[in-house]
Each structure stands twice: as C-alpha cells, then as structure tokens.
C-alpha positions in Angstrom: -10.8 -8.1 24.9 -13.2 -10.1 22.7 -12.4 -11.0 19.1 -15.1 -8.8 17.6 -13.8 -5.7 19.5 -10.2 -6.5 18.5 -11.2 -6.9 14.9 -13.1 -3.6 15.0 -10.1 -1.8 16.5 -7.7 -3.3 14.0 -10.1 -2.2 11.2 -10.3 1.3 12.6 -6.5 1.5 12.8 -6.2 0.4 9.2 -8.7 3.0 8.1 -6.8 5.7 10.0 -3.5 4.6 8.4 -5.0 4.6 5.0 -6.5 8.1 5.5 -3.2 9.4 6.8 -1.3 8.1 3.8 -3.9 9.1 1.2 -5.1 12.4 2.6 -2.6 13.9 5.0 0.8 12.6 3.7 0.4 12.4 -0.1 3.9 14.0 -0.2 5.5 10.8 1.1 6.6 8.7 -1.9 6.0 5.0 -2.0 9.6 4.4 -2.9 10.7 6.1 0.3 8.2 4.1 2.3 9.5 0.9 0.8 13.1 1.8 1.2 12.7 2.9 4.9 9.9 0.7 6.2 9.8 -2.3 3.8 6.2 -1.6 2.7 4.2 1.1 0.8 0.7 1.9 -0.3 1.0 -0.8 -3.0 1.8 -3.4 -0.4 -1.2 -2.3 1.7 -3.4 -2.6 -1.4 -1.9 -6.1 -2.2 -2.5 -7.2 1.4 -6.1 -6.0 1.0 -6.4 -8.0 -2.3 -4.9 -11.1 -0.6 -7.3 -10.9 2.3 -10.2 -10.7 -0.2 -9.0 -13.6 -2.2 -8.5 -15.7 0.9 -12.2 -15.1 1.6 -13.3 -16.2 -1.9 -13.7 -12.6 -3.1 -12.3 -12.2 -6.6 -10.1 -9.1 -6.8 -7.1 -8.3 -9.0 -4.2 -6.0 -8.3 -5.7 -3.1 -10.3 -9.1 -3.3 -8.5 -7.4 -3.5 -5.1 -5.2 -0.5 -5.8 -8.2 1.6 -7.0 -10.1 0.7 -3.8 -7.1 1.5 -1.6 -6.0 4.7 -3.5 -9.6 5.9 -4.2 -8.5 6.6 -7.7 -6.6 4.9 -10.6 -2.8 4.5 -10.3 -2.5 6.8 -13.3 -4.4 9.5 -11.4 -2.2 9.0 -8.3 1.0 9.1 -10.2 -0.1 12.3 -12.1 -1.2 14.0 -8.9 1.4 12.9 -6.3 4.3 10.8 -7.6 7.6 12.4 -8.2 10.5 11.1 -10.3 12.7 8.7 -8.3 16.4 9.3 -8.1 19.0 6.7 -9.0 19.8 6.3 -5.3 16.2 5.7 -4.5 15.8 3.2 -7.3 18.9 1.2 -6.2 17.7 1.1 -2.6 14.3 0.0 -3.8 15.7 -3.0 -5.6 17.1 -4.3 -2.3 14.0 -3.3 -0.2 11.6 -5.0 -2.7 13.7 -8.2 -2.9 13.8 -8.4 0.9 10.2 -7.5 1.6 8.1 -8.5 -1.4 10.2 -10.9 -3.4 8.4 -12.3 -6.5 5.1 -10.6 -5.8 4.2 -7.4 -7.5 
C-alpha cells in the first residue's frame, strides 16, 4: 500500500471514530473512556491540536476542542455530560496521570 492511500485510510478511520463518539455514542462519558481506555474525546482533540501545531498551524486547546466536538465544551457538557461519581473521579486521577501526565 502506498503512503497516500494509507494516510487516506487512516483519516477515514479517524473521521469514523469521531462520528461514532460524537453522534452515535454521546452517552459514553469521557471519564469512563479515560478510565477504561486511557484516552477520551479531549485526548483526541489534543492530538488534533498537536498535529496542527507540529505543522505550523496555530491552534489552542479551546479551538481544537470546538473543531473536534463540533460545539463548545459548555454546549457538550450541558447536552451530554453527567455528574461523575467519587469512584469515577478517583479512577480518573490514576488514568490521567498514567496516560496524559502534565498535559491538559
């Protein structure tokens, strides 16, 4: 497989993942994704931002999240985010430290 085709397939897979998380599975909470898989929608938006920045495209965290989410974080939280339990929050501390570290 040539590099262009591989890149196109990877991009298509990313778009499908994004659509799945943003349209089909809005019920899945970021905190649960982070606790179980070590990444969440915010991580995906951060990776998008980092890729843009590496290519000389200025983009901050807020802009990247709005691009990924298709709305502001305030809108996402109001529409889809539920209150995290104490157990979820404790597990998140560990998952965040292991998978993200100092980045936010």
